[in-house]
C-alpha positions in Angstrom: -9.4 -13.6 -40.0 -10.1 -14.7 -43.5 -12.7 -17.5 -43.7 -10.6 -19.5 -46.2 -8.4 -21.7 -44.0 -6.9 -23.7 -47.0 -4.3 -21.2 -48.0 -0.8 -21.5 -46.5 -0.9 -17.9 -45.2 -4.2 -18.4 -43.4 -3.1 -21.7 -41.9 0.1 -20.1 -40.7 -1.9 -17.4 -39.0 -4.2 -19.9 -37.3 -1.2 -21.9 -36.1 0.5 -18.9 -34.7 -2.7 -17.7 -33.0 -3.2 -21.2 -31.5 0.4 -21.2 -30.2 -0.1 -17.8 -28.6 -3.4 -18.8 -27.0 -1.8 -22.0 -25.6 1.1 -19.9 -24.3 -1.2 -17.6 -22.4 -3.0 -20.6 -20.9 0.4 -22.0 -19.7 1.4 -18.6 -18.3 -1.8 -18.3 -16.4 -0.6 -21.3 -14.3 1.8 -18.9 -12.7 -1.2 -17.4 -10.9 -0.4 -20.0 -8.2 3.3 -19.2 -8.3 4.4 -22.6 -9.3 6.6 -23.5 -12.2 5.0 -25.0 -15.3 5.9 -28.4 -16.5 8.1 -27.1 -19.3 10.0 -24.5 -17.3 13.6 -24.5 -16.5 14.5 -25.6 -13.0 16.3 -22.5 -11.8 16.8 -23.9 -8.3 19.1 -26.6 -9.8 21.1 -23.9 -11.6 21.7 -21.9 -8.5 21.3 -24.3 -5.5 23.6 -22.3 -3.2 22.2 -18.8 -3.6 21.6 -17.2 -0.2 18.3 -15.7 0.7 19.9 -12.3 0.9 21.1 -12.6 -2.7 17.7 -13.8 -3.8 16.0 -10.9 -2.0 18.3 -8.4 -3.7 17.8 -10.0 -7.1 14.1 -10.0 -6.7 13.8 -6.2 -6.4 16.8 -5.1 -8.4 16.4 -7.5 -11.4 13.6 -10.0 -11.5 10.6 -7.7 -10.8 11.9 -4.8 -13.0 12.4 -7.4 -15.8 8.9 -8.6 -15.4 7.8 -5.0 -15.8 9.7 -4.7 -19.0 8.1 -7.9 -20.4 4.6 -6.7 -19.4 5.2 -3.3 -21.1 6.4 -5.1 -24.3 3.2 -7.3 -24.2 1.0 -4.3 -23.6 2.5 -2.4 -26.5 2.0 -5.4 -28.8 -1.7 -5.6 -27.9 -2.2 -1.9 -27.5 -4.4 -1.5 -30.6 -7.1 -4.1 -31.3 -7.6 -2.6 -34.8 -3.9 -3.0 -35.6 -4.0 -6.6 -34.4 -6.9 -7.3 -36.8 -5.3 -5.5 -39.7 -1.8 -7.1 -39.5 -1.9 -9.9 -36.9 1.1 -12.0 -38.0 4.0 -9.6 -36.8 2.2 -9.1 -33.5 1.7 -12.8 -33.0 5.3 -13.5 -33.8 6.4 -10.8 -31.3 4.2 -12.3 -28.6 5.6 -15.7 -29.3 9.1 -14.2 -28.5 7.9 -12.6 -25.3 6.1 -15.6 -23.8 9.1 -17.8 -23.2 10.9 -14.8 -21.6 8.0 -14.3 -19.4 7.9 -18.0 -18.5 11.5 -18.0 -17.4 11.2 -14.7 -15.6 8.2 -15.9 -13.6 9.9 -19.2 -12.8 12.8 -17.2 -11.3 10.4 -15.1 -9.3 8.6 -18.2 -8.1 11.8 -19.8 -7.0 13.0 -16.6 -5.2 9.6 -16.0 -3.4 9.4 -19.7 -2.3 12.9 -19.4 -0.8 12.4 -16.1 0.9 8.9 -16.5 2.4 8.6 -19.4 4.9 6.2 -22.2 4.1 2.9 -21.4 5.7 3.8 -17.7 5.8 5.6 -15.6 8.4 4.8 -15.8 12.1 1.9 -13.5 13.1 3.7 -10.7 15.2 7.0 -12.0 16.7 8.5 -9.8 19.4 12.1 -10.9 19.0 12.9 -10.6 15.3 14.4 -7.1 15.5 17.8 -8.3 14.3 16.5 -10.1 11.2 16.7 -7.0 8.9 14.9 -7.7 5.6 13.6 -11.0 6.9 11.4 -9.6 9.7 7.9 -11.0 9.6 6.6 -7.5 9.1 8.3 -7.1 5.7 7.8 -10.8 4.7 4.0 -10.5 5.4 3.7 -7.4 3.2 5.8 -9.0 0.5 3.7 -12.2 0.7 0.5 -10.2 0.3 2.0 -8.3 -2.6 3.4 -11.4 -4.4 1.1 -14.2 -3.6 -2.2 -12.4 -3.6 -2.2 -9.0 -5.5 0.4 -9.9 -8.1 -1.0 -13.4 -8.6 -4.5 -12.0 -9.3 -3.1 -9.3 -11.6 -1.0 -11.9 -13.6 -4.0 -14.1 -14.0 -6.3 -11.3 -15.2 -3.7 -10.0 -17.7 -3.0 -13.3 -19.4 -6.7 -14.2 -19.4 -7.6 -11.0 -21.2 -4.6 -11.3 -23.5 -5.8 -14.8 -24.5 -9.3 -13.5 -25.1 -7.9 -10.7 -27.4 -6.2 -13.3 -29.6 -9.3 -15.6 -29.6 -11.3 -12.5 -30.6 -9.6 -12.5 -34.0 -12.1 -15.2 -35.0 -15.1 -13.0 -33.9 -16.8 -10.1 -35.6 -15.1 -6.8 -34.7 -18.0 -5.6 -32.5 -17.8 -8.8 -30.4 -14.1 -8.9 -29.9 -12.7 -8.0 -26.5 -11.2 -4.6 -25.8 -7.5 -3.9 -25.1 -5.5 -5.0 -22.1 -4.7 -1.5 -20.9 -6.4 -1.7 -17.5 -5.2 -5.2 -16.5 -1.7 -4.2 -17.6 -1.9 -1.0 -15.5 -3.1 -3.1 -12.5 -0.2 -5.5 -12.9 2.3 -2.7 -13.1 0.9 -1.3 -9.8 1.2 -4.7 -8.2 4.8 -5.0 -9.3 5.6 -1.6 -8.0 4.1 -2.6 -4.6 6.1 -5.8 -4.5 9.3 -3.9 -5.3 8.5 -1.4 -2.5 8.0 -4.2 0.1 11.3 -5.7 -1.1 13.6 -2.7 -0.9 12.0 0.3 0.9 13.2 1.3 4.3 11.0 0.2 7.3 10.4 3.9 7.9 8.9 4.3 4.4 6.8 1.1 4.8 5.3 2.4 8.0 4.2 5.6 6.2 1.2 3.8 4.5 -1.0 3.5 7.6 0.0 7.0 8.8 -0.8 8.5 5.3 -4.2 6.8 5.4 -4.9 8.0 9.0 -3.8 11.6 8.0 -6.4 11.5 5.2 -9.1 10.6 7.8 -7.8 13.3 10.1 -8.0 15.9 7.4 -11.6 14.8 6.7 -12.5 15.0 10.3 -11.0 18.5 10.6 -13.0 19.6 7.6 -16.2 18.3 9.2 -15.4 20.1 12.4 -14.9 23.4 10.6 -18.3 22.9 9.1 -19.8 22.4 12.6 -18.4 25.7 13.8 -19.3 27.6 10.6 -21.7 30.4 11.6 -23.8 29.8 8.5 -24.5 26.2 9.6 -28.0 26.5 10.9 -28.3 22.8 11.8 -25.9 23.2 14.7 -26.8 25.0 17.9 -24.6 27.8 19.2 -23.6 25.9 22.4 -22.4 22.9 20.4 -20.6 25.1 17.9 -18.8 26.9 20.7 -17.9 23.5 22.2 -16.6 22.3 18.9 -14.5 25.4 18.5 -12.4 24.3 21.5 -11.5 21.1 19.6 -10.0 22.8 16.5 -6.6 23.5 18.0 -6.3 19.9 19.2 -7.1 18.5 15.7 -4.7 20.9 14.0 -1.9 19.9 16.4 -2.5 16.2 15.8 -2.6 16.9 12.0 0.7 18.7 12.4 2.2 15.7 14.2 1.0 13.3 11.5 2.5 15.5 8.8 5.8 15.7 10.7 5.9 12.0 11.1 5.2 11.4 7.4 7.9 14.0 6.4 10.4 11.9 8.3 9.1 8.6 6.8 9.2 9.9 3.2 12.5 11.8 3.6 14.9 11.7 0.7 17.9 11.6 3.0 19.9 8.5 3.3 18.7 6.7 6.5 19.2 3.2 7.7 16.9 0.6 6.0 16.0 -1.1 9.2 14.9 0.1 12.6 15.5 -1.7 15.9 11.8 -2.5 16.2 10.5 -6.1 16.1 7.5 -6.9 14.0 5.3 -6.6 17.1 6.5 -3.0 17.6 6.2 -2.2 13.9 2.6 -3.3 13.9 2.0 -1.4 17.1 3.3 1.8 15.5 1.0 1.3 12.5 -2.0 0.5 14.7 -1.4 3.6 16.8 -2.0 5.8 13.8 -5.3 4.1 13.1 -6.3 4.2 16.8 -5.7 8.0 17.0 -7.6 8.6 13.8 -10.5 6.5 15.2 -10.7 8.6 18.4 -10.7 11.8 16.4 -13.4 10.5 14.1 -15.5 9.6 17.1 -15.1 13.0 18.7 -16.2 14.9 15.6 -19.1 12.5 15.0 -20.3 13.2 18.5 -20.1 17.0 18.0 -22.0 16.7 14.7 -24.9 15.0 16.5 -25.7 18.4 18.0 -26.9 16.8 21.2 -28.1 19.4 23.7 -30.7 17.1 25.2 -28.2 14.9 27.1 -25.2 17.2 27.9 -24.0 14.9 30.7 -23.5 11.9 28.3 -22.0 14.1 25.6 -19.6 15.7 28.0 -18.5 12.4 29.6 -18.0 10.8 26.2 -15.8 13.7 24.9 -13.7 13.8 28.0 -13.2 10.0 28.1 -12.1 10.0 24.4 -9.8 13.0 24.8 -8.1 11.3 27.7 -7.7 8.1 25.7 -5.3 10.1 23.4 -2.7 10.4 26.2 -1.5 6.7 26.3 -1.7 6.5 22.5 0.6 9.4 22.0 2.9 8.4 24.8 3.4 5.1 23.1 4.0 6.8 19.7 6.5 9.2 21.3 8.4 6.3 23.0 8.7 4.4 19.8 9.8 7.5 17.9 12.5 8.4 20.4 13.8 4.9 20.8 13.8 3.6 17.3 13.1 6.3 14.6 14.8 9.5 15.6 18.2 7.8 16.0 18.0 6.7 12.3 18.8 10.3 11.2 22.3 11.8 11.1 23.2 14.6 13.5 24.1 16.7 10.4 20.5 16.8 9.2 19.1 20.3 9.6 15.4 19.5 10.0 15.5 15.9 11.3 18.6 15.6 13.5 17.9 13.8 16.8 18.5 16.9 18.8 16.2 19.1 16.6 13.4 16.5 16.5 13.4 15.7 20.2 13.2 19.4 20.9 10.3 19.7 18.5 8.5 16.8 20.2 8.8 18.4 23.6 7.3 21.6 22.3 4.6 19.8 20.5 3.6 17.6 23.5 3.4 20.7 25.7 1.0 22.3 23.2 -0.9 19.0 22.9 -1.3 18.8 26.7 -2.7 22.3 26.8 -5.1 21.7 23.9 -6.5 18.5 25.5 -7.0 20.4 28.8 -8.8 23.1 27.0 -11.2 20.6 25.4 -11.8 18.9 28.7 -12.7 22.3 30.4 -14.9 23.2 27.5 -16.7 19.9 27.8 -17.2 20.4 31.5 -18.5 23.9 31.0 -20.9 22.6 28.3 -22.3 20.1 30.8 -22.7 22.8 33.6 -24.5 25.2 31.3 -27.0 22.7 30.2 -27.9 20.7 33.2 
C-alpha cells in the first residue's frame, strides 16, 4: 500500500481492506457453528421445514453452495502478487462474497442444529434400524465432519485470508503466502460432509474396510519378504512355516476386495441397510479386528523365533482360530443385510451369485486355516 493515506484513493483502499478484515473476523465466528449477531434468522423464515427436507437441502444445495463460495474466494486470493498490484477490485469482490458466505453458513448452522440432536447421537443404539438417514451411525459421522473437521477448516481459511489482507501493509517478504492449502483442506472437509449426508450405508462402511485392506496388503508384502529365499535373516524352518500362511492371507485379501467391490458398486442399491447402528459399528470393527489378527501373525513370523517353538506354535494356532468367529459374524451380517440390497438381475452381485461365492470362499478359507494349524503343529514337533 502507498504510505500516503491522505489521498481519497488510498483512504478508500484502507477502508475496503478494513471492511474485508472485519468481515473475515465475523465469519470466523462460524467456527462454532452459531449464527452471528448480524445474520438473518433462517429458522424464522422456514419454521416448519422437516428434518428430512433439511437433510436433503444440506447435501444437495447448502454444502455445494459453500464449495462455490470458497472456490470464488480462493480464486480472488490466488495470487499474492496480483493482490498487491491491484488490490481494489479483489477487495470489492471479497466484499461481495462475504455476505453470501455469512448467509450460507447461517443456513448450514440451522440445518445441522436441527438434524443432529443436542448432545450428539446416542453411542450405539441397537434399535434404530428403521430411522434411515437419522440412524446414530450416520449422524455421528456427520457431526464429526461438520462440527469438528469442517469447523476447524473454516476457522483456518478465514484466519489465513484475513492475514493476507493485513499483509498488504507489510513488506512483500513478510506478507503471508496464499490460502491454497487451507482452501484445499476445507474443500476436502465439505466433500466428507456431503458423503456422510448422502452416501449409501454400504458406501460409508467401506472406509474401515479400505483401511483394513491396506493393512492386509502390507502384511502380505511383509510375509512374502519372510519367505524370500534371498532373505538371510529368516531361518529356513520359519520361512517354511510362513509359506503355509500365504494362501490364507491371499484368501482374506480376496474377501476384503470382494466386499469393497460391493460397497463401491455403481449399481443402484438401497441407501439404507436393515442394520442398527450397533450392527453397523460391529461390521466396521470386524474389519479392524481381522486386520489386527493378521498383523499379529505376520509380526510373530518375522521374529524368526526358533528358540521357543512351543510358544510360537500355540500363539499362531490361537490367533488363526480366532479368525473363525470373526468371519462367521461378517458372513452373517453380509447374508442378512447386505446381499439382499442387490437386485437379482445383477450379473456379479446378485444374491444367488454372491451367496454361492461366499460358500466356495469359506470352504477354501477353512482349508487354508487348517493347513496353517497343521504347519504350526509340525513346526513345534520338529523343534522340540
